[in-house]
All heavy atoms as a GROMACS GRO file, in nm:
protein
  606
    1MET      N    1  39.121  20.503  12.403
    1MET     CA    2  39.016  20.424  12.448
    1MET      C    3  38.910  20.505  12.524
    1MET      O    4  38.951  20.597  12.599
    1MET     CB    5  39.064  20.317  12.546
    1MET     CG    6  39.160  20.216  12.490
    1MET     SD    7  39.098  20.114  12.366
    1MET     CE    8  39.202  20.170  12.234
    2ASP      N    9  38.788  20.478  12.505
    2ASP     CA   10  38.683  20.546  12.575
    2ASP      C   11  38.587  20.439  12.631
    2ASP      O   12  38.576  20.328  12.577
    2ASP     CB   13  38.606  20.640  12.482
    2ASP     CG   14  38.680  20.763  12.442
    2ASP    OD1   15  38.734  20.831  12.532
    2ASP    OD2   16  38.702  20.787  12.323
    3ILE      N   17  38.519  20.474  12.735
    3ILE     CA   18  38.420  20.384  12.797
    3ILE      C   19  38.285  20.456  12.799
    3ILE      O   20  38.275  20.575  12.840
    3ILE     CB   21  38.459  20.347  12.938
    3ILE    CG1   22  38.596  20.268  12.931
    3ILE    CG2   23  38.353  20.259  13.001
    3ILE    CD1   24  38.650  20.243  13.072
    4GLU      N   25  38.181  20.384  12.756
    4GLU     CA   26  38.040  20.439  12.768
    4GLU      C   27  37.954  20.324  12.819
    4GLU      O   28  37.999  20.214  12.837
    4GLU     CB   29  37.990  20.479  12.625
    4GLU     CG   30  38.054  20.606  12.579
    4GLU     CD   31  37.990  20.657  12.449
    4GLU    OE1   32  37.903  20.594  12.396
    4GLU    OE2   33  38.038  20.762  12.404
    5TYR      N   34  37.832  20.358  12.843
    5TYR     CA   35  37.734  20.264  12.887
    5TYR      C   36  37.627  20.249  12.789
    5TYR      O   37  37.584  20.349  12.724
    5TYR     CB   38  37.675  20.303  13.022
    5TYR     CG   39  37.771  20.287  13.136
    5TYR    CD1   40  37.860  20.386  13.162
    5TYR    CD2   41  37.771  20.175  13.213
    5TYR    CE1   42  37.955  20.375  13.271
    5TYR    CE2   43  37.863  20.158  13.320
    5TYR     CZ   44  37.952  20.258  13.339
    5TYR     OH   45  38.044  20.244  13.442
    6ASP      N   46  37.577  20.126  12.758
    6ASP     CA   47  37.468  20.110  12.660
    6ASP      C   48  37.335  20.141  12.728
    6ASP      O   49  37.327  20.176  12.841
    6ASP     CB   50  37.475  19.963  12.596
    6ASP     CG   51  37.449  19.855  12.697
    6ASP    OD1   52  37.411  19.879  12.807
    6ASP    OD2   53  37.475  19.738  12.658
    7HIS      N   54  37.227  20.108  12.656
    7HIS     CA   55  37.093  20.142  12.708
    7HIS      C   56  37.047  20.062  12.822
    7HIS      O   57  36.945  20.092  12.890
    7HIS     CB   58  36.991  20.137  12.593
    7HIS     CG   59  36.975  19.994  12.539
    7HIS    ND1   60  37.065  19.942  12.449
    7HIS    CD2   61  36.877  19.904  12.563
    7HIS    CE1   62  37.024  19.822  12.419
    7HIS    NE2   63  36.909  19.795  12.483
    8VAL      N   64  37.122  19.952  12.863
    8VAL     CA   65  37.081  19.872  12.979
    8VAL      C   66  37.195  19.878  13.090
    8VAL      O   67  37.211  19.789  13.166
    8VAL     CB   68  37.046  19.727  12.948
    8VAL    CG1   69  36.913  19.717  12.872
    8VAL    CG2   70  37.155  19.660  12.862
    9CYS      N   71  37.268  19.986  13.083
    9CYS     CA   72  37.373  20.015  13.188
    9CYS      C   73  37.481  19.914  13.189
    9CYS      O   74  37.536  19.890  13.301
    9CYS     CB   75  37.306  20.033  13.322
    9CYS     SG   76  37.188  20.173  13.328
   10ARG      N   77  37.530  19.869  13.080
   10ARG     CA   78  37.648  19.781  13.073
   10ARG      C   79  37.762  19.867  13.017
   10ARG      O   80  37.740  19.935  12.914
   10ARG     CB   81  37.623  19.660  12.984
   10ARG     CG   82  37.536  19.558  13.040
   10ARG     CD   83  37.521  19.443  12.947
   10ARG     NE   84  37.473  19.497  12.819
   10ARG     CZ   85  37.389  19.434  12.736
   10ARG    NH1   86  37.338  19.321  12.774
   10ARG    NH2   87  37.352  19.490  12.624
   11PRO      N   88  37.877  19.865  13.076
   11PRO     CA   89  37.985  19.940  13.019
   11PRO      C   90  38.044  19.867  12.894
   11PRO      O   91  38.042  19.749  12.886
   11PRO     CB   92  38.096  19.943  13.130
   11PRO     CG   93  38.063  19.823  13.215
   11PRO     CD   94  37.915  19.802  13.207
   12TYR      N   95  38.089  19.949  12.802
   12TYR     CA   96  38.160  19.894  12.689
   12TYR      C   97  38.278  19.986  12.660
   12TYR      O   98  38.277  20.107  12.680
   12TYR     CB   99  38.072  19.870  12.570
   12TYR     CG  100  38.016  19.990  12.500
   12TYR    CD1  101  38.077  20.048  12.389
   12TYR    CD2  102  37.893  20.050  12.547
   12TYR    CE1  103  38.022  20.160  12.324
   12TYR    CE2  104  37.842  20.158  12.482
   12TYR     CZ  105  37.901  20.209  12.375
   12TYR     OH  106  37.852  20.324  12.314
   13VAL      N  107  38.386  19.929  12.605
   13VAL     CA  108  38.505  20.000  12.566
   13VAL      C  109  38.510  20.007  12.419
   13VAL      O  110  38.490  19.909  12.348
   13VAL     CB  111  38.628  19.927  12.625
   13VAL    CG1  112  38.757  19.998  12.582
   13VAL    CG2  113  38.621  19.915  12.770
   14TYR      N  114  38.543  20.129  12.366
   14TYR     CA  115  38.559  20.144  12.223
   14TYR      C  116  38.677  20.232  12.192
   14TYR      O  117  38.723  20.307  12.272
   14TYR     CB  118  38.431  20.197  12.161
   14TYR     CG  119  38.397  20.339  12.207
   14TYR    CD1  120  38.436  20.444  12.123
   14TYR    CD2  121  38.320  20.362  12.318
   14TYR    CE1  122  38.408  20.573  12.163
   14TYR    CE2  123  38.290  20.497  12.349
   14TYR     CZ  124  38.334  20.598  12.274
   14TYR     OH  125  38.304  20.729  12.310
   15GLN      N  126  38.717  20.228  12.065
   15GLN     CA  127  38.822  20.307  12.012
   15GLN      C  128  38.765  20.392  11.906
   15GLN      O  129  38.696  20.342  11.816
   15GLN     CB  130  38.938  20.220  11.960
   15GLN     CG  131  39.058  20.294  11.912
   15GLN     CD  132  39.166  20.198  11.865
   15GLN    OE1  133  39.139  20.090  11.818
   15GLN    NE2  134  39.289  20.244  11.882
   16LYS      N  135  38.792  20.522  11.913
   16LYS     CA  136  38.743  20.610  11.808
   16LYS      C  137  38.827  20.597  11.686
   16LYS      O  138  38.949  20.592  11.692
   16LYS     CB  139  38.749  20.757  11.856
   16LYS     CG  140  38.645  20.792  11.958
   16LYS     CD  141  38.658  20.935  11.993
   16LYS     CE  142  38.562  20.972  12.106
   16LYS     NZ  143  38.572  21.113  12.148
   17THR      N  144  38.756  20.584  11.568
   17THR     CA  145  38.829  20.586  11.443
   17THR      C  146  38.782  20.715  11.371
   17THR      O  147  38.700  20.786  11.422
   17THR     CB  148  38.795  20.463  11.354
   17THR    OG1  149  38.659  20.466  11.318
   17THR    CG2  150  38.829  20.336  11.430
   18TRP      N  151  38.836  20.740  11.254
   18TRP     CA  152  38.802  20.864  11.188
   18TRP      C  153  38.662  20.866  11.140
   18TRP      O  154  38.603  20.975  11.110
   18TRP     CB  155  38.899  20.901  11.077
   18TRP     CG  156  38.898  20.800  10.967
   18TRP    CD1  157  38.969  20.683  10.960
   18TRP    CD2  158  38.828  20.810  10.846
   18TRP    NE1  159  38.946  20.616  10.839
   18TRP    CE2  160  38.854  20.695  10.770
   18TRP    CE3  161  38.735  20.902  10.793
   18TRP    CZ2  162  38.806  20.669  10.645
   18TRP    CZ3  163  38.681  20.875  10.666
   18TRP    CH2  164  38.716  20.759  10.593
   19TYR      N  165  38.592  20.755  11.131
   19TYR     CA  166  38.453  20.750  11.078
   19TYR      C  167  38.350  20.681  11.167
   19TYR      O  168  38.232  20.687  11.141
   19TYR     CB  169  38.448  20.691  10.938
   19TYR     CG  170  38.494  20.544  10.935
   19TYR    CD1  171  38.401  20.444  10.941
   19TYR    CD2  172  38.630  20.507  10.926
   19TYR    CE1  173  38.440  20.309  10.936
   19TYR    CE2  174  38.667  20.378  10.917
   19TYR     CZ  175  38.573  20.278  10.922
   19TYR     OH  176  38.617  20.151  10.920
   20ARG      N  177  38.397  20.614  11.273
   20ARG     CA  178  38.299  20.552  11.367
   20ARG      C  179  38.368  20.507  11.496
   20ARG      O  180  38.478  20.542  11.517
   20ARG     CB  181  38.237  20.430  11.296
   20ARG     CG  182  38.337  20.317  11.264
   20ARG     CD  183  38.271  20.198  11.198
   20ARG     NE  184  38.366  20.097  11.172
   20ARG     CZ  185  38.391  19.995  11.252
   20ARG    NH1  186  38.325  19.971  11.362
   20ARG    NH2  187  38.477  19.904  11.217
   21LYS      N  188  38.296  20.433  11.573
   21LYS     CA  189  38.356  20.371  11.695
   21LYS      C  190  38.374  20.225  11.665
   21LYS      O  191  38.294  20.160  11.611
   21LYS     CB  192  38.256  20.384  11.809
   21LYS     CG  193  38.218  20.520  11.856
   21LYS     CD  194  38.113  20.511  11.967
   21LYS     CE  195  38.066  20.645  12.003
   21LYS     NZ  196  37.962  20.636  12.105
   22ARG      N  197  38.494  20.176  11.711
   22ARG     CA  198  38.523  20.035  11.695
   22ARG      C  199  38.515  19.973  11.837
   22ARG      O  200  38.594  20.004  11.928
   22ARG     CB  201  38.667  20.017  11.642
   22ARG     CG  202  38.696  19.868  11.622
   22ARG     CD  203  38.826  19.855  11.547
   22ARG     NE  204  38.940  19.870  11.640
   22ARG     CZ  205  39.065  19.842  11.618
   22ARG    NH1  206  39.100  19.803  11.492
   22ARG    NH2  207  39.158  19.858  11.708
   23GLU      N  208  38.415  19.885  11.856
   23GLU     CA  209  38.393  19.826  11.982
   23GLU      C  210  38.504  19.724  12.015
   23GLU      O  211  38.542  19.644  11.928
   23GLU     CB  212  38.258  19.752  11.982
   23GLU     CG  213  38.222  19.702  12.123
   23GLU     CD  214  38.085  19.641  12.123
   23GLU    OE1  215  37.986  19.710  12.099
   23GLU    OE2  216  38.070  19.520  12.150
   24ILE      N  217  38.555  19.731  12.134
   24ILE     CA  218  38.665  19.643  12.174
   24ILE      C  219  38.620  19.538  12.281
   24ILE      O  220  38.657  19.424  12.276
   24ILE     CB  221  38.780  19.725  12.234
   24ILE    CG1  222  38.840  19.813  12.119
   24ILE    CG2  223  38.890  19.638  12.287
   24ILE    CD1  224  38.947  19.908  12.169
   25TRP      N  225  38.530  19.589  12.372
   25TRP     CA  226  38.485  19.498  12.477
   25TRP      C  227  38.350  19.543  12.525
   25TRP      O  228  38.325  19.664  12.537
   25TRP     CB  229  38.584  19.500  12.587
   25TRP     CG  230  38.550  19.410  12.713
   25TRP    CD1  231  38.564  19.279  12.727
   25TRP    CD2  232  38.491  19.463  12.828
   25TRP    NE1  233  38.517  19.246  12.850
   25TRP    CE2  234  38.475  19.358  12.916
   25TRP    CE3  235  38.455  19.590  12.873
   25TRP    CZ2  236  38.419  19.363  13.041
   25TRP    CZ3  237  38.402  19.600  12.998
   25TRP    CH2  238  38.383  19.490  13.084
   26THR      N  239  38.260  19.452  12.558
   26THR     CA  240  38.133  19.479  12.621
   26THR      C  241  38.123  19.395  12.744
   26THR      O  242  38.157  19.279  12.740
   26THR     CB  243  38.016  19.447  12.524
   26THR    OG1  244  38.029  19.525  12.408
   26THR    CG2  245  37.883  19.479  12.590
   27TYR      N  246  38.071  19.458  12.848
   27TYR     CA  247  38.048  19.383  12.978
   27TYR      C  248  37.960  19.262  12.952
   27TYR      O  249  37.851  19.283  12.900
   27TYR     CB  250  37.992  19.475  13.084
   27TYR     CG  251  37.970  19.413  13.215
   27TYR    CD1  252  38.079  19.381  13.301
   27TYR    CD2  253  37.839  19.380  13.262
   27TYR    CE1  254  38.061  19.328  13.420
   27TYR    CE2  255  37.825  19.324  13.379
   27TYR     CZ  256  37.930  19.296  13.465
   27TYR     OH  257  37.907  19.235  13.586
   28PRO      N  258  38.002  19.142  12.992
   28PRO     CA  259  37.924  19.023  12.961
   28PRO      C  260  37.804  19.001  13.048
   28PRO      O  261  37.711  18.922  13.009
   28PRO     CB  262  38.023  18.908  12.975
   28PRO     CG  263  38.120  18.967  13.082
   28PRO     CD  264  38.127  19.108  13.060
   29GLY      N  265  37.796  19.067  13.163
   29GLY     CA  266  37.683  19.041  13.254
   29GLY      C  267  37.564  19.133  13.219
   29GLY      O  268  37.556  19.206  13.128
   30SER      N  269  37.467  19.128  13.315
   30SER     CA  270  37.346  19.217  13.300
   30SER      C  271  37.390  19.360  13.342
   30SER      O  272  37.504  19.380  13.397
   30SER     CB  273  37.233  19.166  13.385
   30SER     OG  274  37.273  19.165  13.520
   31GLY      N  275  37.310  19.455  13.315
   31GLY     CA  276  37.335  19.594  13.350
   31GLY      C  277  37.336  19.616  13.499
   31GLY      O  278  37.301  19.533  13.582
   32PHE      N  279  37.375  19.740  13.538
   32PHE     CA  280  37.380  19.780  13.679
   32PHE      C  281  37.265  19.875  13.713
   32PHE      O  282  37.240  19.967  13.632
   32PHE     CB  283  37.513  19.847  13.710
   32PHE     CG  284  37.634  19.748  13.697
   32PHE    CD1  285  37.702  19.744  13.578
   32PHE    CD2  286  37.668  19.671  13.802
   32PHE    CE1  287  37.810  19.658  13.566
   32PHE    CE2  288  37.778  19.584  13.789
   32PHE     CZ  289  37.850  19.578  13.668
   33MET      N  290  37.204  19.861  13.826
   33MET     CA  291  37.098  19.949  13.870
   33MET      C  292  37.154  20.067  13.958
   33MET      O  293  37.086  20.158  13.978
   33MET     CB  294  36.994  19.873  13.951
   33MET     CG  295  36.924  19.766  13.872
   33MET     SD  296  36.833  19.833  13.730
   33MET     CE  297  36.707  19.915  13.815
   34GLU      N  298  37.281  20.054  14.001
   34GLU     CA  299  37.338  20.157  14.085
   34GLU      C  300  37.462  20.203  14.018
   34GLU      O  301  37.508  20.150  13.918
   34GLU     CB  302  37.372  20.099  14.221
   34GLU     CG  303  37.483  19.998  14.229
   34GLU     CD  304  37.443  19.853  14.187
   34GLU    OE1  305  37.324  19.827  14.172
   34GLU    OE2  306  37.534  19.775  14.167
   35THR      N  307  37.522  20.308  14.071
   35THR     CA  308  37.650  20.361  14.018
   35THR      C  309  37.764  20.267  14.061
   35THR      O  310  37.773  20.232  14.177
   35THR     CB  311  37.676  20.505  14.074
   35THR    OG1  312  37.568  20.588  14.038
   35THR    CG2  313  37.808  20.550  14.018
   36VAL      N  314  37.843  20.220  13.964
   36VAL     CA  315  37.953  20.134  13.991
   36VAL      C  316  38.078  20.196  13.934
   36VAL      O  317  38.074  20.280  13.843
   36VAL     CB  318  37.934  19.994  13.933
   36VAL    CG1  319  37.815  19.925  13.996
   36VAL    CG2  320  37.918  19.994  13.788
   37SER      N  321  38.192  20.155  13.981
   37SER     CA  322  38.320  20.199  13.934
   37SER      C  323  38.408  20.083  13.887
   37SER      O  324  38.412  19.980  13.958
   37SER     CB  325  38.392  20.280  14.039
   37SER     OG  326  38.324  20.396  14.072
   38PHE      N  327  38.472  20.096  13.776
   38PHE     CA  328  38.568  19.997  13.732
   38PHE      C  329  38.710  20.059  13.737
   38PHE      O  330  38.729  20.173  13.694
   38PHE     CB  331  38.543  19.957  13.586
   38PHE     CG  332  38.432  19.860  13.570
   38PHE    CD1  333  38.297  19.902  13.565
   38PHE    CD2  334  38.456  19.724  13.554
   38PHE    CE1  335  38.197  19.820  13.550
   38PHE    CE2  336  38.351  19.633  13.537
   38PHE     CZ  337  38.225  19.678  13.535
   39GLY      N  338  38.800  19.989  13.798
   39GLY     CA  339  38.938  20.027  13.799
   39GLY      C  340  39.005  19.986  13.669
   39GLY      O  341  38.967  19.884  13.610
   40VAL      N  342  39.100  20.063  13.620
   40VAL     CA  343  39.170  20.025  13.499
   40VAL      C  344  39.321  20.016  13.525
   40VAL      O  345  39.378  20.111  13.584
   40VAL     CB  346  39.140  20.127  13.387
   40VAL    CG1  347  39.224  20.093  13.263
   40VAL    CG2  348  38.993  20.136  13.357
   41GLU      N  349  39.380  19.906  13.486
   41GLU     CA  350  39.526  19.890  13.504
   41GLU      C  351  39.587  19.850  13.371
   41GLU      O  352  39.541  19.752  13.313
   41GLU     CB  353  39.551  19.780  13.608
   41GLU     CG  354  39.694  19.751  13.632
   41GLU     CD  355  39.713  19.638  13.733
   41GLU    OE1  356  39.631  19.623  13.820
   41GLU    OE2  357  39.818  19.571  13.722
   42TRP      N  358  39.675  19.931  13.323
   42TRP     CA  359  39.744  19.899  13.196
   42TRP      C  360  39.844  19.786  13.216
   42TRP      O  361  39.920  19.785  13.310
   42TRP     CB  362  39.814  20.020  13.140
   42TRP     CG  363  39.717  20.118  13.078
   42TRP    CD1  364  39.665  20.227  13.141
   42TRP    CD2  365  39.649  20.103  12.956
   42TRP    NE1  366  39.570  20.284  13.057
   42TRP    CE2  367  39.558  20.217  12.940
   42TRP    CE3  368  39.657  20.012  12.849
   42TRP    CZ2  369  39.479  20.232  12.833
   42TRP    CZ3  370  39.576  20.034  12.737
   42TRP    CH2  371  39.492  20.141  12.729
   43LEU      N  372  39.841  19.694  13.129
   43LEU     CA  373  39.936  19.579  13.120
   43LEU      C  374  40.030  19.601  13.011
   43LEU      O  375  40.016  19.697  12.930
   43LEU     CB  376  39.856  19.447  13.111
   43LEU     CG  377  39.751  19.424  13.213
   43LEU    CD1  378  39.666  19.302  13.179
   43LEU    CD2  379  39.809  19.412  13.353
   44PRO      N  380  40.134  19.517  12.998
   44PRO     CA  381  40.229  19.538  12.888
   44PRO      C  382  40.162  19.538  12.748
   44PRO      O  383  40.065  19.467  12.726
   44PRO     CB  384  40.321  19.417  12.901
   44PRO     CG  385  40.308  19.372  13.046
   44PRO     CD  386  40.169  19.405  13.083
   45GLU      N  387  40.223  19.617  12.660
   45GLU     CA  388  40.186  19.623  12.520
   45GLU      C  389  40.044  19.666  12.501
   45GLU      O  390  40.011  19.781  12.525
   45GLU     CB  391  40.207  19.483  12.459
   45GLU     CG  392  40.353  19.443  12.458
   45GLU     CD  393  40.440  19.512  12.369
   45GLU    OE1  394  40.394  19.559  12.260
   45GLU    OE2  395  40.559  19.538  12.398
   46ASP      N  396  39.956  19.580  12.449
   46ASP     CA  397  39.827  19.621  12.403
   46ASP      C  398  39.711  19.560  12.489
   46ASP      O  399  39.611  19.521  12.431
   46ASP     CB  400  39.808  19.584  12.255
   46ASP     CG  401  39.835  19.435  12.230
   46ASP    OD1  402  39.875  19.364  12.323
   46ASP    OD2  403  39.808  19.391  12.115
   47GLU      N  404  39.732  19.550  12.615
   47GLU     CA  405  39.635  19.489  12.704
   47GLU      C  406  39.610  19.578  12.822
   47GLU      O  407  39.698  19.653  12.866
   47GLU     CB  408  39.676  19.352  12.758
   47GLU     CG  409  39.678  19.244  12.652
   47GLU     CD  410  39.712  19.110  12.717
   47GLU    OE1  411  39.781  19.103  12.821
   47GLU    OE2  412  39.670  19.012  12.659
   48PHE      N  413  39.492  19.572  12.878
   48PHE     CA  414  39.460  19.634  13.004
   48PHE      C  415  39.361  19.552  13.080
   48PHE      O  416  39.294  19.469  13.022
   48PHE     CB  417  39.411  19.784  12.986
   48PHE     CG  418  39.284  19.800  12.911
   48PHE    CD1  419  39.169  19.812  12.975
   48PHE    CD2  420  39.287  19.803  12.774
   48PHE    CE1  421  39.048  19.828  12.908
   48PHE    CE2  422  39.172  19.822  12.702
   48PHE     CZ  423  39.050  19.833  12.768
   49GLN      N  424  39.352  19.581  13.207
   49GLN     CA  425  39.263  19.499  13.297
   49GLN      C  426  39.157  19.593  13.348
   49GLN      O  427  39.188  19.701  13.401
   49GLN     CB  428  39.342  19.437  13.405
   49GLN     CG  429  39.262  19.352  13.497
   49GLN     CD  430  39.348  19.280  13.601
   49GLN    OE1  431  39.462  19.327  13.625
   49GLN    NE2  432  39.300  19.172  13.652
   50MET      N  433  39.028  19.550  13.340
   50MET     CA  434  38.920  19.629  13.408
   50MET      C  435  38.881  19.548  13.529
   50MET      O  436  38.857  19.429  13.523
   50MET     CB  437  38.804  19.648  13.315
   50MET     CG  438  38.835  19.749  13.205
   50MET     SD  439  38.693  19.805  13.105
   50MET     CE  440  38.590  19.880  13.227
   51ILE      N  441  38.867  19.616  13.644
   51ILE     CA  442  38.849  19.552  13.771
   51ILE      C  443  38.721  19.616  13.831
   51ILE      O  444  38.712  19.738  13.847
   51ILE     CB  445  38.960  19.570  13.865
   51ILE    CG1  446  39.091  19.518  13.802
   51ILE    CG2  447  38.932  19.498  14.002
   51ILE    CD1  448  39.217  19.576  13.857
   52TYR      N  449  38.624  19.529  13.860
   52TYR     CA  450  38.503  19.575  13.934
   52TYR      C  451  38.511  19.524  14.073
   52TYR      O  452  38.519  19.404  14.099
   52TYR     CB  453  38.375  19.522  13.868
   52TYR     CG  454  38.251  19.545  13.950
   52TYR    CD1  455  38.211  19.672  13.989
   52TYR    CD2  456  38.167  19.439  13.990
   52TYR    CE1  457  38.103  19.695  14.062
   52TYR    CE2  458  38.055  19.462  14.063
   52TYR     CZ  459  38.021  19.590  14.100
   52TYR     OH  460  37.908  19.613  14.176
   53ASP      N  461  38.519  19.616  14.171
   53ASP     CA  462  38.531  19.581  14.314
   53ASP      C  463  38.402  19.611  14.381
   53ASP      O  464  38.371  19.725  14.412
   53ASP     CB  465  38.645  19.661  14.377
   53ASP     CG  466  38.677  19.617  14.516
   53ASP    OD1  467  38.627  19.510  14.557
   53ASP    OD2  468  38.751  19.687  14.588
   54ASP      N  469  38.322  19.504  14.407
   54ASP     CA  470  38.193  19.519  14.474
   54ASP      C  471  38.214  19.569  14.617
   54ASP      O  472  38.312  19.517  14.686
   54ASP     CB  473  38.120  19.385  14.470
   54ASP     CG  474  37.988  19.392  14.530
   54ASP    OD1  475  37.911  19.486  14.511
   54ASP    OD2  476  37.952  19.298  14.610
   55LYS      N  477  38.133  19.650  14.668
   55LYS     CA  478  38.152  19.707  14.807
   55LYS      C  479  38.151  19.591  14.911
   55LYS      O  480  38.215  19.598  15.009
   55LYS     CB  481  38.031  19.800  14.836
   55LYS     CG  482  38.039  19.929  14.757
   55LYS     CD  483  37.926  20.016  14.790
   55LYS     CE  484  37.921  20.140  14.700
   55LYS     NZ  485  37.804  20.221  14.724
   56ASP      N  486  38.068  19.487  14.887
   56ASP     CA  487  38.055  19.378  14.982
   56ASP      C  488  38.152  19.263  14.949
   56ASP      O  489  38.148  19.155  15.014
   56ASP     CB  490  37.916  19.321  14.982
   56ASP     CG  491  37.814  19.430  15.026
   56ASP    OD1  492  37.845  19.514  15.107
   56ASP    OD2  493  37.700  19.419  14.969
   57ASP      N  494  38.236  19.282  14.850
   57ASP     CA  495  38.331  19.180  14.801
   57ASP      C  496  38.268  19.053  14.762
   57ASP      O  497  38.326  18.941  14.763
   57ASP     CB  498  38.446  19.155  14.906
   57ASP     CG  499  38.535  19.267  14.917
   57ASP    OD1  500  38.553  19.344  14.822
   57ASP    OD2  501  38.594  19.287  15.030
   58GLU      N  502  38.139  19.059  14.728
   58GLU     CA  503  38.062  18.939  14.690
   58GLU      C  504  38.076  18.913  14.539
   58GLU      O  505  38.081  18.797  14.492
   58GLU     CB  506  37.918  18.955  14.730
   58GLU     CG  507  37.834  18.831  14.703
   58GLU     CD  508  37.690  18.849  14.744
   58GLU    OE1  509  37.662  18.945  14.820
   58GLU    OE2  510  37.606  18.768  14.710
   59PHE      N  511  38.078  19.020  14.460
   59PHE     CA  512  38.075  19.007  14.315
   59PHE      C  513  38.192  19.066  14.247
   59PHE      O  514  38.185  19.130  14.146
   59PHE     CB  515  37.950  19.066  14.261
   59PHE     CG  516  37.820  19.002  14.313
   59PHE    CD1  517  37.745  19.073  14.401
   59PHE    CD2  518  37.785  18.876  14.277
   59PHE    CE1  519  37.628  19.019  14.456
   59PHE    CE2  520  37.671  18.820  14.329
   59PHE     CZ  521  37.591  18.890  14.418
   60ASP      N  522  38.314  19.059  14.305
   60ASP     CA  523  38.434  19.115  14.240
   60ASP      C  524  38.456  19.047  14.106
   60ASP      O  525  38.444  18.927  14.093
   60ASP     CB  526  38.559  19.097  14.331
   60ASP     CG  527  38.550  19.182  14.458
   60ASP    OD1  528  38.466  19.268  14.465
   60ASP    OD2  529  38.633  19.160  14.546
   61GLU      N  530  38.503  19.125  14.006
   61GLU     CA  531  38.522  19.075  13.874
   61GLU      C  532  38.646  19.140  13.811
   61GLU      O  533  38.674  19.252  13.842
   61GLU     CB  534  38.404  19.104  13.784
   61GLU     CG  535  38.275  19.053  13.835
   61GLU     CD  536  38.156  19.093  13.754
   61GLU    OE1  537  38.171  19.102  13.626
   61GLU    OE2  538  38.050  19.120  13.810
   62GLU      N  539  38.717  19.061  13.735
   62GLU     CA  540  38.832  19.115  13.660
   62GLU      C  541  38.828  19.066  13.516
   62GLU      O  542  38.799  18.953  13.487
   62GLU     CB  543  38.965  19.062  13.724
   62GLU     CG  544  38.987  19.113  13.865
   62GLU     CD  545  39.115  19.059  13.926
   62GLU    OE1  546  39.192  18.988  13.857
   62GLU    OE2  547  39.146  19.096  14.038
   63TYR      N  548  38.860  19.158  13.424
   63TYR     CA  549  38.859  19.125  13.279
   63TYR      C  550  38.992  19.178  13.222
   63TYR      O  551  39.030  19.292  13.242
   63TYR     CB  552  38.744  19.189  13.208
   63TYR     CG  553  38.615  19.141  13.267
   63TYR    CD1  554  38.547  19.223  13.365
   63TYR    CD2  555  38.552  19.028  13.226
   63TYR    CE1  556  38.424  19.182  13.416
   63TYR    CE2  557  38.431  18.988  13.276
   63TYR     CZ  558  38.370  19.062  13.377
   63TYR     OH  559  38.248  19.024  13.425
   64ILE      N  560  39.060  19.092  13.143
   64ILE     CA  561  39.175  19.134  13.070
   64ILE      C  562  39.132  19.154  12.927
   64ILE      O  563  39.076  19.067  12.860
   64ILE     CB  564  39.293  19.036  13.082
   64ILE    CG1  565  39.342  19.029  13.224
   64ILE    CG2  566  39.404  19.072  12.987
   64ILE    CD1  567  39.450  18.930  13.252
   65ILE      N  568  39.159  19.277  12.876
   65ILE     CA  569  39.115  19.315  12.742
   65ILE      C  570  39.229  19.341  12.654
   65ILE      O  571  39.320  19.416  12.691
   65ILE     CB  572  39.020  19.437  12.757
   65ILE    CG1  573  38.902  19.406  12.844
   65ILE    CG2  574  38.976  19.485  12.616
   65ILE    CD1  575  38.836  19.527  12.904
   66THR      N  576  39.232  19.279  12.538
   66THR     CA  577  39.340  19.305  12.438
   66THR      C  578  39.284  19.400  12.332
   66THR      O  579  39.178  19.380  12.276
   66THR     CB  580  39.378  19.170  12.370
   66THR    OG1  581  39.420  19.084  12.476
   66THR    CG2  582  39.490  19.190  12.274
   67ILE      N  583  39.366  19.501  12.302
   67ILE     CA  584  39.330  19.598  12.200
   67ILE      C  585  39.370  19.542  12.067
   67ILE      O  586  39.490  19.515  12.043
   67ILE     CB  587  39.404  19.733  12.227
   67ILE    CG1  588  39.359  19.788  12.360
   67ILE    CG2  589  39.363  19.830  12.118
   67ILE    CD1  590  39.446  19.905  12.411
   68PRO      N  591  39.277  19.518  11.973
   68PRO     CA  592  39.310  19.464  11.848
   68PRO      C  593  39.398  19.561  11.758
   68PRO      O  594  39.377  19.684  11.777
   68PRO     CB  595  39.180  19.437  11.778
   68PRO     CG  596  39.082  19.518  11.853
   68PRO     CD  597  39.137  19.542  11.989
   69LYS      N  598  39.481  19.510  11.678
   69LYS     CA  599  39.559  19.598  11.593
   69LYS      C  600  39.498  19.629  11.466
   69LYS      O  601  39.405  19.572  11.422
   69LYS     CB  602  39.699  19.528  11.569
   69LYS     CG  603  39.771  19.513  11.696
   69LYS     CD  604  39.907  19.455  11.670
   69LYS     CE  605  39.971  19.437  11.808
   69LYS     NZ  606  40.106  19.430  11.811
   0.00000   0.00000   0.00000
């Protein structure tokens, strides 16, 4: 799994294949104007959780992402 940012500063998760990138998840909100960090926690099997912890605890977000087979 790799994480990149698109042209409006939204993170997306993708899996490299032998001929392209397979998108798994894209951040559903608008982009970020500042540097932000997402924590990653692996869950059982083929899932992981991405956690955005806002400095002011006003906009904390959690996303559970399933890796397709």
